[in-house]
C-alpha positions as CSV (number, residue, x, y, z in Angstrom):
1,M,-0.9,7.3,-31.5
2,A,1.1,9.1,-28.8
3,K,4.8,9.8,-28.5
4,V,6.5,9.7,-25.1
5,S,8.9,12.4,-24.3
6,E,12.2,11.6,-22.7
7,K,11.3,13.6,-19.6
8,R,8.1,11.6,-19.1
9,L,10.0,8.3,-19.5
10,L,12.5,9.4,-16.8
11,E,9.8,10.6,-14.4
12,W,7.6,7.6,-14.8
13,W,10.2,5.1,-13.5
14,E,10.3,6.6,-10.1
15,A,10.1,3.5,-8.0
16,P,11.9,1.6,-5.2
17,G,15.6,1.7,-5.8
18,I,15.4,4.0,-8.8
19,D,16.5,7.6,-8.2
20,G,17.6,9.5,-11.3
21,R,19.1,8.7,-14.7
22,E,22.3,7.3,-13.2
23,A,20.4,4.5,-11.4
24,F,18.5,3.2,-14.5
25,D,19.5,-0.3,-15.3
26,E,19.5,-1.9,-18.8
27,E,16.0,-3.2,-18.4
28,I,14.5,0.2,-17.9
29,L,16.6,1.6,-20.8
30,Y,15.3,-1.3,-22.9
31,L,11.6,-0.5,-22.0
32,N,12.2,3.2,-22.6
33,S,13.7,2.5,-26.0
34,L,10.7,0.4,-26.9
35,A,8.3,3.1,-25.9
36,E,10.0,5.5,-28.4
37,E,10.1,2.9,-31.2
38,L,6.6,1.5,-31.0
39,E,3.5,3.3,-32.2
40,L,1.8,3.3,-28.8
41,P,-1.9,4.1,-28.6
42,R,-3.0,6.5,-25.9
43,W,-4.8,3.7,-24.0
44,A,-1.5,1.9,-23.5
45,L,0.2,4.9,-22.0
46,A,-2.9,5.4,-19.7
47,V,-2.7,1.8,-18.6
48,R,1.1,2.1,-18.0
49,D,0.4,5.1,-15.8
50,L,-1.8,3.0,-13.6
51,M,0.8,0.3,-12.8
52,P,2.3,-0.3,-9.4
53,R,4.8,2.5,-8.8
54,W,4.8,5.1,-5.9
55,G,1.1,5.9,-5.2
56,F,0.0,2.3,-5.9
57,E,2.1,0.2,-3.5
58,P,1.7,-3.4,-2.4
59,C,1.2,-2.1,1.2
60,A,-2.2,-0.8,0.2
61,Y,-5.1,-2.9,1.5
62,L,-6.8,-3.1,-1.9
63,F,-3.6,-3.6,-3.9
64,P,-4.4,-7.2,-5.0
65,A,-7.7,-6.1,-6.5
66,G,-6.0,-3.1,-8.2
67,L,-3.3,-5.4,-9.7
68,E,-5.9,-7.7,-11.2
69,Q,-7.6,-4.6,-12.7
70,V,-4.3,-3.6,-14.4
71,L,-4.2,-7.1,-16.0
72,I,-7.8,-6.7,-17.2
73,M,-7.0,-3.3,-18.7
74,I,-4.1,-4.8,-20.7
75,G,-6.3,-7.5,-22.0
76,Q,-9.3,-5.3,-22.9
77,G,-7.1,-2.6,-24.4
78,K,-8.5,0.3,-22.4
79,A,-7.8,2.2,-19.2
80,F,-10.4,2.7,-16.5
81,P,-10.3,3.8,-12.8
82,R,-8.2,1.5,-10.7
83,M,-8.8,0.8,-7.0
84,G,-6.1,0.3,-4.4
85,G,-4.2,3.5,-4.7
86,C,-2.3,5.1,-1.8
87,G,-4.7,6.7,0.7
88,E,-7.7,4.7,-0.5
89,I,-9.4,3.3,2.6
90,S,-11.6,0.2,2.1
91,L,-15.1,-0.1,3.4
92,A,-13.9,-2.9,5.7
93,S,-11.2,-0.7,7.1
94,R,-13.7,2.1,7.7
95,A,-16.0,-0.2,9.6
96,I,-13.0,-1.3,11.8
97,L,-12.0,2.3,12.5
98,K,-15.6,3.2,13.5
99,R,-16.0,0.3,15.9
100,W,-12.5,0.8,17.3
101,G,-12.9,4.5,17.8
102,E,-16.3,4.3,19.4
103,G,-15.0,1.5,21.7
104,L,-12.1,3.5,22.9
105,L,-14.3,6.5,23.6
106,R,-16.7,4.3,25.6
107,W,-13.9,2.8,27.6
108,S,-12.3,6.2,28.3
109,R,-15.6,7.1,30.0
110,G,-15.7,4.0,32.2
111,G,-17.6,1.7,29.8
112,E,-17.0,-1.9,29.2
113,L,-14.6,-3.2,26.6
114,D,-16.3,-5.2,23.8
115,G,-14.9,-8.3,22.0
116,Q,-12.5,-6.5,19.8
117,F,-10.4,-5.4,22.8
118,R,-10.5,-8.6,24.8
119,R,-6.9,-9.6,24.1
120,T,-5.6,-6.2,25.2
121,A,-4.8,-5.7,28.9
122,L,-5.7,-2.0,29.0
123,G,-6.5,-2.1,32.7
124,P,-8.4,0.7,34.4
125,P,-8.6,3.9,32.5
126,G,-6.9,6.3,34.9
127,P,-6.4,10.0,33.9
128,K,-3.5,9.5,31.5
129,R,-4.9,6.4,29.7
130,A,-8.4,7.8,29.6
131,E,-7.2,11.0,27.9
132,A,-5.0,9.1,25.4
133,A,-7.9,6.8,24.6
134,R,-10.3,9.6,24.1
135,A,-7.8,11.4,21.8
136,T,-7.2,8.2,19.9
137,G,-10.9,7.5,19.5
138,E,-11.7,11.0,18.3
139,V,-8.9,11.1,15.8
140,A,-9.9,7.7,14.4
141,L,-13.5,8.8,13.9
142,A,-12.4,12.1,12.5
143,L,-10.6,10.3,9.7
144,L,-14.0,8.9,8.5
145,R,-15.0,12.5,7.8
146,G,-11.9,13.1,5.6
147,H,-8.3,14.1,6.0
148,A,-9.1,17.7,6.7
149,A,-11.1,16.6,9.7
150,L,-8.3,14.3,10.7
151,D,-5.7,17.1,10.6
152,E,-8.0,19.3,12.6
153,A,-8.5,16.6,15.3
154,L,-4.8,16.0,15.6
155,E,-4.0,19.8,15.9
156,R,-6.8,20.2,18.4
157,W,-5.5,17.5,20.7
158,A,-1.9,18.7,20.3
159,D,-3.1,22.0,21.7
160,R,-5.5,20.8,24.5
161,A,-3.8,17.6,25.8
162,R,-3.2,17.8,29.5
163,H,-0.7,14.9,29.6
164,P,2.6,14.7,27.8
165,F,1.9,11.2,26.6
166,T,-1.3,12.2,24.8
167,R,0.5,15.1,23.2
168,A,3.3,12.8,22.0
169,L,0.7,10.6,20.4
170,V,-0.7,13.4,18.2
171,E,1.9,16.1,17.8
172,G,4.1,16.2,14.7
173,E,4.4,14.3,11.4
174,E,6.1,11.3,13.1
175,A,3.6,11.0,16.0
176,P,2.1,7.5,16.1
177,L,-1.5,8.6,15.5
178,A,-0.5,11.0,12.7
179,Q,1.4,8.2,11.0
180,L,-1.3,5.6,11.5
181,F,-4.3,7.5,10.4
182,R,-2.7,9.3,7.6
183,H,-1.8,5.9,6.2
184,A,-4.8,3.9,7.3
185,C,-5.0,2.4,3.8
186,C,-2.2,-0.1,4.7
187,F,-3.0,-3.8,4.8
188,N,-1.7,-4.0,8.4
189,L,-4.2,-1.6,9.9
190,Q,-5.3,-3.9,12.7
191,A,-1.8,-4.7,13.7
192,N,-1.1,-1.0,14.0
193,L,-4.3,-0.5,16.0
194,A,-3.1,-3.2,18.4
195,R,0.2,-1.5,18.8
196,I,-1.6,1.7,19.7
197,L,-3.6,-0.1,22.4
198,D,-0.5,-1.7,23.8
199,G,1.1,1.7,23.9
200,I,-1.9,3.2,25.8
201,A,-1.8,0.3,28.2
202,S,1.9,0.7,29.0
203,L,1.9,4.5,28.5
204,S,4.7,4.1,26.0
205,L,4.9,5.4,22.4
206,P,4.3,2.6,19.9
207,E,6.3,2.1,16.7
208,I,3.8,2.3,13.8
209,Q,4.6,0.3,10.7
210,V,3.1,2.0,7.6
211,C,3.9,2.3,3.9
212,S,7.1,0.5,2.8
213,A,8.0,-0.4,6.4
214,S,4.7,-2.4,6.7
215,L,6.0,-4.8,4.1
216,R,8.5,-6.1,6.6
217,E,5.6,-7.9,8.3
218,A,3.7,-8.8,5.2
219,E,4.8,-12.4,5.1
220,E,3.6,-12.9,8.7
221,L,0.4,-11.0,8.5
222,D,-0.7,-11.5,4.9
223,S,1.5,-14.1,3.2
224,G,-0.9,-14.4,0.3
225,R,-0.1,-10.8,-0.7
226,I,3.6,-11.6,-1.2
227,A,2.7,-14.9,-2.9
228,L,0.5,-13.0,-5.3
229,L,3.4,-10.7,-6.2
230,R,5.7,-13.6,-6.9
231,L,3.2,-15.7,-8.8
232,T,2.0,-12.8,-11.0
233,A,5.6,-11.8,-11.8
234,A,6.4,-15.4,-12.8
235,A,3.2,-15.6,-14.9
236,L,4.2,-12.4,-16.8
237,V,7.6,-13.8,-17.6
238,N,6.2,-17.1,-18.9
239,W,3.6,-15.2,-20.9
240,R,6.3,-13.1,-22.6
241,R,8.3,-16.3,-23.4
242,G,5.3,-18.0,-24.9
243,K,5.3,-20.8,-22.4
244,E,2.3,-22.8,-21.5
245,P,0.8,-21.7,-18.1
246,A,2.4,-23.7,-15.3
247,S,-0.6,-23.3,-12.8
248,G,-4.2,-22.4,-12.6
249,W,-3.2,-18.8,-11.6
250,E,-0.9,-18.5,-14.6
251,A,-3.7,-19.7,-16.9
252,Y,-6.0,-17.0,-15.3
253,V,-3.4,-14.3,-15.9
254,Y,-3.0,-15.4,-19.5
255,E,-6.7,-15.2,-20.0
256,L,-6.8,-11.7,-18.6
257,L,-3.9,-10.5,-20.7
258,G,-5.5,-11.4,-23.9
259,P,-3.9,-11.8,-27.4
260,R,-0.2,-11.1,-27.9
261,D,0.9,-8.1,-29.8
262,Q,3.8,-5.6,-29.5
263,V,1.8,-3.1,-27.4
264,R,0.7,-5.8,-24.9
265,E,4.2,-7.2,-24.8
266,W,5.6,-3.8,-23.8
267,L,2.9,-3.4,-21.2
268,V,3.5,-6.8,-19.7
269,A,7.2,-6.2,-19.6
270,S,6.6,-2.9,-17.9
271,L,4.3,-4.4,-15.4
272,Y,6.8,-7.2,-14.7
273,K,9.6,-4.6,-14.1
274,C,7.3,-2.8,-11.6
275,L,6.6,-6.0,-9.7
276,K,10.3,-7.0,-9.8
277,L,11.3,-3.6,-8.4
278,W,8.9,-4.1,-5.5
279,L,10.1,-7.7,-4.9
280,Q,13.7,-6.5,-4.8
281,H,12.7,-3.7,-2.4
282,L,10.9,-6.3,-0.2
283,D,14.1,-8.5,-0.3
284,R,16.1,-5.5,0.9
285,L,13.7,-4.8,3.7
286,T,13.6,-8.4,5.0
287,G,17.2,-9.5,4.1
288,A,16.0,-12.2,1.8
289,R,17.6,-13.1,-1.5
290,H,15.7,-14.2,-4.7
291,R,16.7,-14.3,-8.3
292,Y,14.4,-12.7,-10.9
293,P,14.6,-13.2,-14.6
294,S,15.9,-10.4,-16.7
295,L,14.0,-8.7,-19.5
296,V,17.0,-8.5,-21.7
């Protein structure tokens, strides 16, 4: 059995809307008190550490699979590596980046656009657009070799760019290409790539939506992601209350969670609080209003 120190309890609950002891609500205080009262096995603390907080956000492309893994860990009573963490780029996203980067390089040299660019009116390359496209393509492909290669490509283009527009794309932490490719794990990768193409076409800096900001367009681009958050949170509440599953998804969640005991009840309550915090954060981003059941 493991004991949780007060310091660890406080640090663990860093999440949307929570900043320091004074911001802790009664639900978090309740969960923290349970953590000190229960005889928690080490596997339970390890699973709790893999739940959706900062570093495992709903904006990650692989978040749905990672969330399901957490449910499985609770049911099986053991922790194992979880996918979907911040910065983890899926194989599908890597394939998109490769085709996209190579396509831009080909176009910058006078080649034809392939199918993935047909909806974008890039027009003729011209010196400014060609340089911007070449820089963008090289930076995209550099990411596939790792973040050190990405940083090197960004710095190289910031030094050698002939046109101010290209330099503005790559120079500084807030530059569009720096933001996009340092956070290419986001679910809205293709939407951000389209913004880059529109920016090259118009020679205007695009506004990239990554990390929490990307959740503003989640309902439009990936409504199932938000539905999963809401349905899973509701299933966790009903599981804790001992209710019969209200849908096929709830029955599946119940099956994954396994038998009820005090440790699993604490883990399920903690997971629900994590999802509730993200849903409340999403409501603040979009101006929506929803009511979420209280743990106490």
